[in-house]
MILO-510432 format. One record per residue (C-alpha): residue number from 0; x, y, z; residue in three letters. Coordinates in nm, 2 decimals, padded with zeros to 4 digits, always signed. Layout:
% MILO-510432
  num       u       v       w  residuo
  NUM       X       Y       Z      ALA
...
***
This chain:
% MILO-510432
  num       u       v       w  residuo
    0  -00.91  +00.66  +01.39      MET
    1  -00.83  +00.59  +01.06      ALA
    2  -00.66  +00.27  +00.92      LYS
    3  -00.45  +00.26  +00.61      VAL
    4  -00.31  -00.08  +00.48      LEU
    5  +00.02  +00.09  +00.28      GLU
    6  +00.13  -00.15  +00.01      LEU
    7  +00.52  -00.11  -00.06      GLU
    8  +00.67  -00.17  -00.42      PHE
    9  +01.02  -00.14  -00.52      LYS
   10  +00.99  +00.02  -00.92      THR
   11  +01.24  +00.00  -01.21      GLU
   12  +01.45  +00.26  -01.11      VAL
   13  +01.48  +00.17  -00.71      GLY
   14  +01.24  +00.37  -00.59      LYS
   15  +00.96  +00.27  -00.33      ILE
   16  +00.61  +00.30  -00.45      ALA
   17  +00.28  +00.28  -00.23      LYS
   18  -00.07  +00.19  -00.26      LEU
   19  -00.31  +00.27  -00.01      SER
   20  -00.64  +00.07  +00.11      ILE
   21  -00.87  +00.23  +00.35      ASN
   22  -01.04  +00.06  +00.58      ASP
   23  -00.82  -00.31  +00.55      PRO
   24  -00.99  -00.62  +00.69      ILE
   25  -00.83  -00.70  +01.04      GLU
   26  -00.69  -00.94  +01.14      PRO
   27  -00.43  -00.92  +00.79      ILE
   28  -00.39  -01.21  +00.65      ASP
   29  -00.03  -01.15  +00.48      THR
   30  -00.05  -01.44  +00.28      LEU
   31  -00.34  -01.30  +00.07      ALA
   32  -00.17  -00.93  +00.08      VAL
   33  +00.16  -01.11  -00.05      LYS
   34  -00.04  -01.34  -00.30      ALA
   35  -00.24  -01.01  -00.41      ALA
   36  +00.10  -00.78  -00.45      MET
   37  +00.26  -01.06  -00.68      ASP
   38  -00.06  -01.02  -00.88      ASN
   39  +00.00  -00.66  -00.90      LEU
   40  +00.37  -00.68  -01.04      ILE
   41  +00.27  -01.01  -01.25      ALA
   42  +00.01  -00.86  -01.44      THR
   43  +00.20  -00.50  -01.47      ASP
   44  -00.16  -00.30  -01.40      VAL
   45  +00.05  +00.01  -01.23      PHE
   46  +00.32  +00.21  -01.35      GLY
   47  +00.43  +00.55  -01.33      GLY
   48  +00.70  +00.81  -01.36      SER
   49  +00.94  +00.56  -01.14      THR
   50  +00.84  +00.28  -01.41      GLY
   51  +00.66  -00.08  -01.33      ALA
   52  +00.60  -00.24  -01.01      PHE
   53  +00.96  -00.50  -00.99      VAL
   54  +00.93  -00.63  -00.63      SER
   55  +00.74  -00.65  -00.32      VAL
   56  +00.89  -00.46  -00.02      GLU
   57  +00.67  -00.46  +00.25      GLY
   58  +00.35  -00.40  +00.36      ALA
   59  +00.21  -00.20  +00.69      ARG
   60  -00.11  -00.09  +00.87      VAL
   61  -00.14  +00.29  +00.94      VAL
   62  -00.33  +00.42  +01.18      GLU
   63  -00.39  +00.80  +01.26      ARG
   64  -00.57  +01.00  +01.51      ASN
   65  -00.78  +01.29  +01.39      VAL
   66  -00.96  +01.54  +01.63      THR
   67  -01.14  +01.85  +01.45      ASP
   68  -01.18  +02.17  +01.64      TYR
   69  -01.44  +02.38  +01.54      ASP
   70  -01.31  +02.76  +01.52      VAL
   71  -01.59  +02.93  +01.38      MET
***
């Protein structure tokens, strides 16, 4: 099972941007995650076609199962 911590930010133009962190340490420390997200907004490290991050929208752990089949 693969787990990813998705950090969701609102951007300057009102869109949602996501940053994904593979294999997060669990249990998730929500206070540390919020502080890190606030720091990313304050330092304006990321930006793109939808603009800079302006606020925290949310965070979540996404878990997925992958089954490979040998078809050769």
